C-alpha positions as CSV (number, residue, x, y, z in Angstrom):
1,M,96.4,36.3,36.0
2,K,93.1,38.0,36.5
3,I,90.1,36.7,34.5
4,K,87.7,39.4,33.4
5,K,84.1,39.0,34.1
6,S,83.3,39.6,30.4
7,D,85.6,36.7,29.5
8,V,83.7,34.4,31.8
9,I,80.4,35.4,30.3
10,C,81.7,34.7,26.8
11,Y,83.1,31.4,27.8
12,I,79.8,30.3,29.3
13,L,77.9,31.5,26.2
14,S,80.3,29.5,24.0
15,I,79.7,26.4,26.1
16,L,75.9,26.9,25.9
17,L,76.0,27.4,22.1
18,F,78.2,24.4,21.7
19,G,75.8,22.4,23.9
20,W,72.8,23.6,21.9
21,I,74.5,22.6,18.6
22,L,75.4,19.2,20.0
23,I,71.8,18.6,21.2
24,S,70.4,19.6,17.9
25,F,72.7,17.2,16.1
26,I,71.7,14.4,18.5
27,Q,68.0,15.2,17.9
28,V,68.3,15.0,14.2
29,N,70.1,11.6,14.3
30,I,67.6,10.2,16.8
31,N,64.7,11.5,14.7
32,N,66.1,9.6,11.7
33,T,66.6,6.5,13.8
34,L,63.1,6.5,15.3
35,G,61.3,7.4,12.2
36,G,60.2,10.9,13.0
37,G,59.0,10.0,16.5
38,V,61.0,12.6,18.4
39,N,59.5,16.0,19.1
40,P,62.0,18.8,18.4
41,T,60.8,20.6,21.5
42,W,62.0,17.9,23.9
43,N,64.7,18.9,26.2
44,F,68.1,17.2,26.5
45,F,67.0,14.8,29.3
46,E,63.9,13.7,27.4
47,V,66.0,13.0,24.4
48,I,68.5,10.9,26.4
49,C,65.6,9.0,28.1
50,R,63.9,8.3,24.8
51,F,67.1,7.3,23.1
52,G,68.0,5.0,26.0
53,T,64.7,3.1,25.6
54,P,64.6,0.3,23.1
55,Q,62.5,1.2,20.1
56,A,61.4,-0.7,17.1
57,T,62.1,0.6,13.7
58,T,59.4,1.2,11.1
59,E,60.8,-1.9,9.2
60,N,60.0,-4.2,12.1
61,V,56.8,-2.7,13.5
62,V,53.4,-4.1,12.5
63,E,50.8,-1.9,13.9
64,T,47.7,-3.8,14.9
65,T,44.6,-1.7,15.7
66,T,42.0,-3.6,17.7
67,I,38.5,-2.1,17.3
68,I,36.1,-3.1,20.0
69,T,32.6,-2.8,18.8
70,T,29.8,-2.9,21.4
71,T,26.7,-4.2,19.8
72,T,23.5,-3.4,21.5
73,T,20.8,-5.9,20.7
74,T,17.3,-4.6,21.0
75,E,14.7,-7.4,21.2
76,T,11.6,-6.4,19.4
77,T,8.5,-8.4,20.2
78,T,6.1,-8.5,17.3
79,T,2.6,-9.3,18.2
80,T,0.7,-10.8,15.3
81,T,-3.0,-10.5,15.5
82,T,-4.9,-13.0,13.4
83,A,-8.3,-11.9,12.4
84,T,-10.9,-14.6,13.1
85,T,-13.7,-14.8,10.6
86,K,-17.2,-15.5,11.7
87,T,-16.8,-19.1,10.9
88,Q,-14.3,-21.7,11.9
89,E,-12.9,-24.5,9.8
90,T,-15.5,-27.2,9.5
91,E,-14.6,-30.9,9.6
92,L,-16.5,-33.6,7.8
93,S,-16.0,-37.3,7.6
94,Q,-15.0,-38.8,4.2
95,S,-18.6,-40.1,3.6
96,D,-20.1,-36.7,4.4
97,F,-17.5,-34.9,2.2
98,E,-18.5,-37.2,-0.7
99,L,-22.2,-36.6,0.1
100,L,-21.9,-32.9,0.1
101,S,-19.7,-32.9,-3.1
102,N,-22.3,-35.0,-5.0
103,V,-25.1,-32.7,-3.9
104,V,-23.2,-29.6,-5.1
105,M,-22.6,-31.4,-8.4
106,A,-26.3,-32.3,-8.7
107,E,-27.4,-28.8,-7.8
108,A,-24.8,-26.7,-9.6
109,G,-22.7,-29.0,-11.8
110,N,-23.3,-26.7,-14.8
111,Q,-22.4,-23.5,-12.8
112,E,-19.2,-21.6,-12.3
113,F,-16.9,-22.4,-9.4
114,T,-18.1,-19.5,-7.3
115,A,-21.7,-20.6,-7.5
116,Q,-20.7,-24.1,-6.5
117,Y,-18.7,-22.7,-3.6
118,Y,-21.8,-20.7,-2.4
119,V,-24.0,-23.8,-2.6
120,A,-21.6,-25.7,-0.4
121,C,-21.5,-22.7,2.0
122,T,-25.3,-22.6,2.2
123,I,-25.5,-26.2,3.3
124,L,-22.7,-25.8,5.8
125,N,-24.4,-22.8,7.2
126,R,-27.5,-24.9,7.9
127,L,-25.2,-27.5,9.6
128,K,-24.1,-24.8,12.1
129,S,-27.5,-23.4,12.7
130,K,-29.9,-24.5,15.4
131,L,-32.8,-24.0,13.0
132,F,-31.8,-27.2,11.1
133,P,-31.0,-30.8,11.9
134,N,-27.6,-31.6,13.5
135,T,-26.2,-33.9,10.8
136,L,-25.4,-33.3,7.2
137,K,-27.4,-36.4,6.1
138,E,-30.6,-35.2,7.9
139,I,-30.2,-31.7,6.4
140,I,-29.9,-33.0,2.8
141,Y,-32.6,-35.7,3.0
142,A,-35.0,-33.5,4.9
143,R,-38.7,-33.7,3.8
144,N,-42.0,-32.0,4.5
145,P,-41.1,-29.9,2.7
146,I,-38.3,-31.3,0.5
147,Q,-35.2,-29.2,0.9
148,F,-33.1,-30.6,-1.9
149,S,-35.1,-31.9,-4.8
150,V,-32.1,-33.5,-6.4
151,M,-32.2,-36.2,-3.7
152,Y,-35.6,-37.3,-4.9
153,D,-35.8,-36.6,-8.7
154,G,-32.9,-38.9,-9.6
155,A,-30.3,-36.2,-10.2
156,Y,-28.2,-37.2,-7.2
157,N,-28.3,-40.9,-8.1
158,R,-27.1,-40.1,-11.7
159,I,-24.1,-38.3,-10.3
160,V,-23.2,-41.2,-8.1
161,R,-23.6,-43.7,-11.0
162,N,-21.4,-41.6,-13.2
163,G,-18.5,-41.6,-10.8
164,G,-19.4,-38.9,-8.4
165,A,-18.7,-35.1,-8.2
166,S,-16.2,-33.4,-10.5
167,D,-12.8,-32.2,-9.2
168,Q,-14.1,-28.6,-9.4
169,C,-17.1,-29.4,-7.1
170,K,-14.8,-31.1,-4.6
171,R,-12.5,-28.0,-4.6
172,A,-15.5,-25.8,-4.0
173,V,-16.5,-27.9,-1.0
174,Q,-12.9,-27.9,0.3
175,K,-12.8,-24.1,0.1
176,A,-16.1,-23.8,1.9
177,L,-14.9,-26.1,4.7
178,V,-11.7,-24.0,5.2
179,H,-13.1,-20.5,4.7
180,N,-16.8,-19.8,4.6
181,E,-17.1,-16.1,3.8
182,T,-20.8,-16.0,3.3
183,P,-23.4,-14.6,5.9
184,E,-24.1,-17.0,8.7
185,D,-27.8,-17.0,7.9
186,M,-27.5,-17.6,4.2
187,Y,-29.6,-20.8,4.2
188,Y,-31.3,-20.7,0.8
189,F,-30.6,-20.9,-2.9
190,T,-32.6,-21.6,-6.0
191,S,-32.1,-21.5,-9.8
192,C,-35.4,-19.7,-10.5
193,G,-35.2,-16.4,-8.5
194,Y,-35.0,-15.5,-4.9
195,L,-37.0,-17.7,-2.6
196,R,-40.2,-16.0,-1.3
197,G,-40.1,-15.0,2.3
198,T,-36.3,-14.6,2.4
199,V,-33.9,-11.7,2.0
200,P,-32.2,-11.6,-1.4
201,Y,-28.4,-11.6,-1.0
202,K,-26.6,-12.4,-4.2
203,K,-27.0,-13.8,-7.7
204,I,-24.1,-15.8,-9.0
205,H,-24.3,-17.2,-12.5
206,D,-27.8,-18.8,-12.6
207,M,-28.1,-19.2,-8.8
208,Y,-30.0,-17.0,-6.4
209,F,-28.8,-16.9,-2.8
210,S,-30.7,-15.4,0.1
211,T,-30.6,-15.1,3.9
212,Q,-33.0,-15.7,6.7
213,K,-35.8,-13.1,7.1
214,T,-35.8,-11.7,10.6
215,G,-38.8,-10.3,12.5
C-alpha cells in the first residue's frame, strides 16, 4: 500500500494540532495550580520543568519583604559663640556683699530697682579701676574728699541697726555682680544733678549717673 505525501502531511499536522491542544490544556491546569504564575508563552519544556519543581500554593506562602534602609548620618558641628561683655562676673566675700548692699540701701533705698542696680554698678566699676583703691572697704570709706557721705552722716549706721539692706537692694547688687552693663568709666552718681567735671550719662528716677571726663 502506497502512502501519499499529502496523507503524511495531514497526519503530521493532526499530531501537531493534538499536541498543541494537549499543551494548552496542561498550561491551564498548571496555571490554576500555581496561582497564575505560568506565562502562556512558555514552551512545552519550560512548562514541564516548572511543573516538575515543587511550588508553594498561595494558601501556604507568606511573602516577607525585607527592606534594607541605609541611613547616612551627617554629623553637624555647631559652634556656639558666646559674646563676652566688657565686664566679667565679680566675686565678693560675704562681708563685702553686705557692705555694698547696705551702701546701696543708704544711697538709694527710696529709688526704683534700676537706680539701685546702677548705684551698685558704679561702685563696682571703681573696684575694677586703677583710679581708685583696691578694696571695696577703702573705696566706700574714702575721705579727702568724702566719696560716700552716707558713711559719715549716720545713714549707713541706721540701715545696719534696722536689720540691713532690703531684699530688693540685695537683688540689685547680685545682678550687678553677675552682669554689669554700664560703661566701664561710670564712676559717679548724685541725687542733685550731674557732678561737675564729669560727662552726663543717664538719669534714673532721682539719681544722676556720669562717666569719667577724658582729656
